[in-house]
MDAnalysis code that builds the backbone (N, CA, C; Angstrom):
import MDAnalysis as mda
import numpy as np

u = mda.Universe.empty(357, n_residues=119, atom_resindex=np.repeat(np.arange(119), 3), trajectory=True)
u.add_TopologyAttr("name", ["N", "CA", "C"] * 119)
u.add_TopologyAttr("resid", np.arange(1, 120))
u.add_TopologyAttr("resname", ["MET", "ALA", "GLU", "SER", "LEU", "PHE", "LEU", "GLN", "TYR", "PRO", "LYS", "CYS", "SER", "THR", "CYS", "ARG", "ASN", "ALA", "LYS", "LYS", "TRP", "LEU", "GLU", "ALA", "ARG", "GLY", "VAL", "SER", "PHE", "ALA", "ASP", "ARG", "HIS", "ILE", "VAL", "GLU", "GLN", "PRO", "PRO", "SER", "LYS", "GLU", "GLU", "LEU", "ARG", "GLU", "VAL", "LEU", "ALA", "LYS", "SER", "GLY", "LEU", "ASP", "ILE", "LYS", "LYS", "LEU", "PHE", "ASN", "THR", "SER", "GLY", "GLN", "LYS", "TYR", "ARG", "GLU", "LEU", "GLY", "LEU", "LYS", "ASP", "LYS", "LEU", "LYS", "THR", "MET", "SER", "GLU", "GLU", "GLU", "MET", "LEU", "ASP", "LEU", "LEU", "ALA", "THR", "ASP", "GLY", "MET", "LEU", "VAL", "LYS", "ARG", "PRO", "ILE", "PHE", "VAL", "HIS", "GLY", "GLY", "LYS", "ALA", "THR", "VAL", "GLY", "PHE", "LYS", "GLU", "GLU", "GLU", "PHE", "THR", "LYS", "VAL", "LEU", "SER"])
u.atoms.positions = np.array([
    [0.824, -1.186, 0.009],
    [-0.042, -0.019, 0.022],
    [0.899, 1.270, -0.012],
    [0.341, 2.353, -0.504],
    [1.072, 3.621, -0.508],
    [1.189, 4.051, 0.921],
    [2.051, 5.066, 1.187],
    [2.190, 5.512, 2.598],
    [0.879, 5.924, 3.144],
    [0.090, 6.642, 2.414],
    [-1.305, 6.936, 2.905],
    [-2.282, 6.551, 1.801],
    [-3.260, 5.812, 2.126],
    [-4.329, 5.264, 1.201],
    [-5.629, 5.752, 1.669],
    [-6.409, 6.370, 0.804],
    [-7.845, 6.810, 1.086],
    [-8.676, 6.036, 0.144],
    [-9.476, 5.130, 0.703],
    [-10.513, 4.407, -0.141],
    [-11.830, 5.017, 0.028],
    [-12.397, 5.479, -1.032],
    [-13.701, 6.168, -0.838],
    [-14.637, 5.962, -2.033],
    [-15.899, 6.421, -1.863],
    [-16.866, 6.359, -2.922],
    [-17.272, 7.834, -3.166],
    [-17.053, 8.391, -4.321],
    [-17.188, 9.856, -4.543],
    [-18.584, 10.329, -4.339],
    [-19.597, 9.512, -4.406],
    [-20.997, 10.052, -4.289],
    [-21.330, 10.027, -2.703],
    [-20.484, 9.512, -1.893],
    [-20.777, 9.492, -0.392],
    [-20.360, 10.837, 0.198],
    [-21.259, 11.491, 0.801],
    [-20.970, 12.815, 1.433],
    [-19.935, 12.629, 2.607],
    [-20.007, 11.618, 3.338],
    [-19.027, 11.370, 4.397],
    [-17.600, 11.253, 3.841],
    [-17.465, 10.571, 2.715],
    [-16.148, 10.393, 2.048],
    [-15.692, 11.768, 1.530],
    [-16.618, 12.553, 0.973],
    [-16.194, 13.898, 0.461],
    [-15.768, 14.789, 1.589],
    [-16.426, 14.727, 2.792],
    [-16.049, 15.499, 3.892],
    [-14.621, 15.038, 4.440],
    [-14.476, 13.755, 4.489],
    [-13.104, 13.200, 4.960],
    [-12.063, 13.672, 4.034],
    [-12.241, 13.596, 2.689],
    [-11.247, 13.970, 1.737],
    [-10.915, 15.545, 1.966],
    [-11.966, 16.349, 2.048],
    [-11.725, 17.788, 2.314],
    [-10.853, 17.985, 3.573],
    [-11.196, 17.260, 4.623],
    [-10.513, 17.365, 5.893],
    [-9.024, 17.046, 5.721],
    [-8.705, 15.979, 4.965],
    [-7.314, 15.575, 4.731],
    [-6.601, 16.609, 3.879],
    [-7.301, 17.130, 2.790],
    [-6.705, 18.107, 1.941],
    [-6.405, 19.405, 2.715],
    [-7.325, 19.810, 3.571],
    [-7.069, 21.071, 4.279],
    [-5.907, 21.019, 5.247],
    [-5.468, 19.782, 5.582],
    [-4.348, 19.587, 6.409],
    [-3.095, 19.225, 5.606],
    [-3.198, 19.358, 4.324],
    [-2.066, 19.093, 3.428],
    [-1.499, 17.627, 3.435],
    [-2.428, 16.709, 3.756],
    [-1.970, 15.343, 3.740],
    [-2.020, 14.766, 2.369],
    [-0.917, 14.204, 1.871],
    [-0.905, 13.529, 0.536],
    [-1.285, 12.087, 0.681],
    [-2.042, 11.590, -0.289],
    [-2.530, 10.236, -0.125],
    [-2.919, 9.717, -1.584],
    [-2.868, 8.419, -1.626],
    [-3.359, 7.701, -2.869],
    [-4.870, 7.685, -2.694],
    [-5.645, 8.161, -3.689],
    [-7.107, 8.244, -3.612],
    [-7.647, 7.133, -4.527],
    [-8.428, 6.240, -3.946],
    [-8.930, 5.125, -4.693],
    [-10.432, 4.906, -4.585],
    [-10.999, 4.725, -5.698],
    [-12.486, 4.440, -5.727],
    [-12.820, 3.024, -5.210],
    [-13.523, 2.958, -4.128],
    [-13.662, 1.705, -3.452],
    [-14.608, 0.701, -4.235],
    [-15.399, 1.196, -5.146],
    [-16.203, 0.245, -5.932],
    [-15.464, -0.178, -7.150],
    [-14.828, 0.853, -7.876],
    [-14.090, 0.468, -9.123],
    [-12.859, -0.391, -8.844],
    [-12.193, -0.127, -7.626],
    [-11.079, -0.942, -7.160],
    [-11.210, -1.317, -5.779],
    [-12.056, -2.362, -5.484],
    [-12.316, -2.752, -4.140],
    [-11.029, -3.225, -3.405],
    [-10.931, -3.055, -2.078],
    [-9.709, -3.465, -1.379],
    [-9.662, -5.037, -1.548],
    [-8.421, -5.465, -1.717],
    [-8.203, -6.935, -1.744],
    [-8.324, -7.530, -0.402],
    [-8.315, -8.871, -0.331],
    [-8.438, -9.587, 0.964],
    [-7.208, -9.115, 1.771],
    [-6.080, -9.061, 1.164],
    [-4.820, -8.749, 1.911],
    [-4.893, -7.311, 2.537],
    [-5.437, -6.385, 1.693],
    [-5.530, -4.985, 2.211],
    [-6.590, -4.936, 3.262],
    [-7.649, -5.682, 3.221],
    [-8.665, -5.672, 4.223],
    [-8.067, -6.244, 5.545],
    [-7.237, -7.322, 5.342],
    [-6.570, -7.864, 6.506],
    [-5.653, -6.876, 7.255],
    [-4.968, -6.128, 6.396],
    [-4.059, -5.033, 6.870],
    [-4.774, -3.908, 7.616],
    [-5.995, -3.552, 7.064],
    [-6.862, -2.568, 7.749],
    [-7.232, -3.111, 9.084],
    [-7.632, -4.314, 9.137],
    [-8.046, -4.924, 10.438],
    [-6.881, -4.807, 11.479],
    [-5.725, -5.273, 11.009],
    [-4.529, -5.323, 11.880],
    [-4.134, -3.903, 12.399],
    [-4.228, -2.896, 11.440],
    [-3.793, -1.593, 11.750],
    [-4.818, -0.692, 12.561],
    [-6.089, -1.129, 12.440],
    [-7.125, -0.380, 13.108],
    [-7.604, -1.008, 14.428],
    [-7.330, -2.345, 14.597],
    [-7.680, -3.033, 15.769],
    [-9.267, -3.299, 15.864],
    [-9.879, -2.987, 14.750],
    [-11.320, -3.156, 14.670],
    [-11.783, -4.612, 14.451],
    [-13.033, -4.906, 14.961],
    [-13.562, -6.176, 14.668],
    [-13.994, -6.245, 13.214],
    [-13.897, -7.402, 12.511],
    [-14.172, -7.537, 11.104],
    [-15.567, -7.015, 10.774],
    [-16.506, -7.209, 11.646],
    [-17.847, -6.785, 11.354],
    [-18.003, -5.282, 11.141],
    [-17.008, -4.521, 11.714],
    [-17.003, -3.077, 11.565],
    [-16.602, -2.591, 10.077],
    [-16.111, -3.595, 9.383],
    [-15.729, -3.259, 7.950],
    [-16.899, -3.350, 7.055],
    [-18.050, -3.828, 7.482],
    [-19.265, -3.933, 6.615],
    [-20.033, -2.615, 6.596],
    [-20.510, -2.219, 5.497],
    [-21.387, -1.079, 5.287],
    [-22.820, -1.559, 5.640],
    [-23.094, -1.539, 6.931],
    [-24.389, -2.069, 7.380],
    [-25.619, -1.340, 6.898],
    [-25.376, -0.021, 6.562],
    [-26.495, 0.810, 6.084],
    [-26.667, 0.739, 4.565],
    [-25.817, -0.101, 3.872],
    [-25.961, -0.176, 2.472],
    [-27.025, -1.159, 1.972],
    [-27.517, -0.783, 0.785],
    [-28.608, -1.606, 0.201],
    [-28.126, -3.063, -0.074],
    [-26.952, -3.177, -0.523],
    [-26.334, -4.557, -0.856],
    [-26.351, -5.402, 0.508],
    [-25.922, -4.841, 1.567],
    [-25.880, -5.572, 2.878],
    [-27.268, -6.119, 3.181],
    [-28.278, -5.266, 3.039],
    [-29.619, -5.644, 3.392],
    [-30.177, -6.698, 2.332],
    [-29.876, -6.474, 1.022],
    [-30.251, -7.465, 0.033],
    [-29.802, -8.796, 0.291],
    [-28.528, -8.929, 0.722],
    [-27.920, -10.171, 0.901],
    [-28.250, -10.825, 2.300],
    [-28.987, -10.027, 3.147],
    [-29.285, -10.524, 4.406],
    [-28.172, -10.850, 5.399],
    [-27.156, -9.934, 5.248],
    [-25.895, -10.231, 5.919],
    [-25.973, -10.104, 7.492],
    [-26.960, -9.366, 7.968],
    [-27.044, -9.197, 9.450],
    [-27.108, -10.581, 10.096],
    [-27.854, -11.440, 9.460],
    [-28.039, -12.818, 10.105],
    [-26.838, -13.703, 9.575],
    [-26.500, -13.586, 8.293],
    [-25.454, -14.450, 7.759],
    [-24.117, -14.311, 8.406],
    [-23.753, -13.067, 8.843],
    [-22.424, -12.869, 9.392],
    [-22.226, -13.682, 10.692],
    [-23.329, -13.974, 11.364],
    [-23.209, -14.671, 12.622],
    [-22.608, -16.031, 12.515],
    [-22.760, -16.624, 11.311],
    [-22.182, -18.002, 11.114],
    [-21.031, -18.054, 10.171],
    [-20.601, -16.896, 9.624],
    [-19.442, -16.881, 8.688],
    [-18.152, -16.812, 9.483],
    [-17.089, -17.412, 8.861],
    [-15.787, -17.350, 9.440],
    [-15.176, -16.058, 8.925],
    [-14.104, -15.570, 9.617],
    [-13.426, -14.291, 9.261],
    [-12.949, -14.403, 7.770],
    [-12.478, -15.629, 7.408],
    [-11.998, -15.799, 5.987],
    [-13.169, -15.647, 4.998],
    [-14.212, -16.197, 5.384],
    [-15.459, -16.040, 4.505],
    [-15.904, -14.561, 4.340],
    [-15.835, -13.821, 5.538],
    [-16.164, -12.405, 5.506],
    [-15.234, -11.624, 4.663],
    [-13.909, -11.877, 4.805],
    [-12.879, -11.150, 4.003],
    [-13.130, -11.460, 2.477],
    [-13.403, -12.679, 2.139],
    [-13.649, -13.040, 0.761],
    [-14.810, -12.229, 0.211],
    [-15.945, -12.136, 0.993],
    [-17.098, -11.461, 0.633],
    [-16.844, -10.005, 0.472],
    [-16.146, -9.371, 1.441],
    [-15.868, -7.934, 1.340],
    [-14.998, -7.577, 0.106],
    [-14.089, -8.503, -0.209],
    [-13.129, -8.217, -1.299],
    [-13.808, -8.278, -2.667],
    [-15.067, -8.953, -2.735],
    [-15.761, -9.064, -4.066],
    [-16.582, -7.796, -4.418],
    [-16.892, -6.926, -3.405],
    [-17.774, -5.835, -3.694],
    [-17.476, -4.638, -2.801],
    [-16.971, -3.569, -3.416],
    [-16.701, -2.347, -2.629],
    [-17.960, -1.771, -1.898],
    [-19.045, -2.029, -2.417],
    [-20.318, -1.476, -1.838],
    [-20.649, -2.139, -0.530],
    [-20.049, -3.279, -0.208],
    [-20.216, -3.916, 1.049],
    [-19.341, -3.413, 2.148],
    [-18.340, -2.614, 1.753],
    [-17.324, -2.095, 2.644],
    [-17.612, -0.780, 3.200],
    [-17.521, -0.643, 4.499],
    [-17.797, 0.672, 5.132],
    [-16.673, 1.708, 4.680],
    [-17.087, 2.905, 4.423],
    [-16.202, 3.797, 3.850],
    [-16.258, 5.165, 4.554],
    [-15.317, 6.026, 4.417],
    [-14.064, 5.795, 3.773],
    [-13.124, 4.918, 4.611],
    [-12.059, 4.498, 4.050],
    [-11.036, 3.741, 4.751],
    [-9.729, 4.579, 4.669],
    [-9.081, 4.917, 5.747],
    [-7.856, 5.745, 5.639],
    [-6.754, 4.947, 6.318],
    [-5.679, 4.683, 5.513],
    [-4.529, 3.932, 6.026],
    [-3.331, 4.829, 5.954],
    [-2.607, 5.062, 7.036],
    [-1.439, 5.947, 7.091],
    [-0.405, 5.231, 8.010],
    [0.750, 4.911, 7.401],
    [1.746, 4.262, 8.185],
    [1.279, 3.021, 8.831],
    [1.433, 2.855, 10.115],
    [1.042, 1.696, 10.840],
    [-0.348, 1.764, 11.368],
    [-1.164, 2.725, 11.015],
    [-2.563, 2.849, 11.563],
    [-3.543, 2.948, 10.428],
    [-4.834, 2.643, 10.840],
    [-5.991, 2.715, 9.835],
    [-7.235, 3.037, 10.665],
    [-8.133, 3.649, 9.892],
    [-9.485, 3.833, 10.490],
    [-10.516, 3.665, 9.329],
    [-11.762, 3.345, 9.810],
    [-12.833, 3.120, 8.949],
    [-13.997, 4.023, 9.258],
    [-14.619, 4.721, 8.266],
    [-15.579, 5.648, 8.580],
    [-14.879, 7.025, 8.814],
    [-15.619, 8.132, 9.036],
    [-14.983, 9.413, 9.229],
    [-15.363, 10.025, 10.522],
    [-14.384, 10.017, 11.435],
    [-14.484, 10.814, 12.636],
    [-13.152, 11.563, 12.712],
    [-13.257, 12.903, 12.832],
    [-12.053, 13.783, 12.833],
    [-10.967, 13.257, 13.865],
    [-11.489, 12.862, 15.021],
    [-10.474, 12.402, 16.155],
    [-9.819, 11.182, 15.724],
    [-10.487, 10.289, 15.024],
    [-9.848, 9.008, 14.630],
    [-8.846, 9.328, 13.493],
    [-9.158, 10.146, 12.542],
    [-8.200, 10.600, 11.511],
    [-6.997, 11.211, 12.139],
    [-7.214, 12.051, 13.083],
    [-6.087, 12.721, 13.846],
    [-5.176, 11.669, 14.488],
    [-5.671, 10.733, 15.021],
    [-4.985, 9.585, 15.738],
    [-4.117, 8.836, 14.733],
    [-4.761, 8.627, 13.487],
    [-4.066, 7.893, 12.463],
    [-2.909, 8.627, 11.940],
    [-3.011, 9.989, 11.846],
    [-1.945, 10.739, 11.365],
    [-0.820, 10.994, 12.416],
    [-1.136, 10.877, 13.657],
    [-0.160, 11.139, 14.704],
    [0.920, 10.087, 14.876],
])
């Protein structure tokens, strides 16, 4: 991964706000469309390791695709490997934005979390 990677969906207002926040602070980053270039299984594994989050936090639970697939119930019986495989197939299933910087990562946009990742 690049030194800083920003995975986002341009039509998402939260992603646009996060991008503006990073740009206002002069942070340089590789900007990647999460649907056109979904994160690989390895990248998702890295985000988990660097963020300390539970894998279920990587799912876009408010997304239409999540509901269509009935994932709320299915995730209860899926292994972490199965979840990573599923997430890597469709960027719309992944919570966004994802910001990876050095040894840290965060999912979603909260200014204090982005500040921690940059520190």
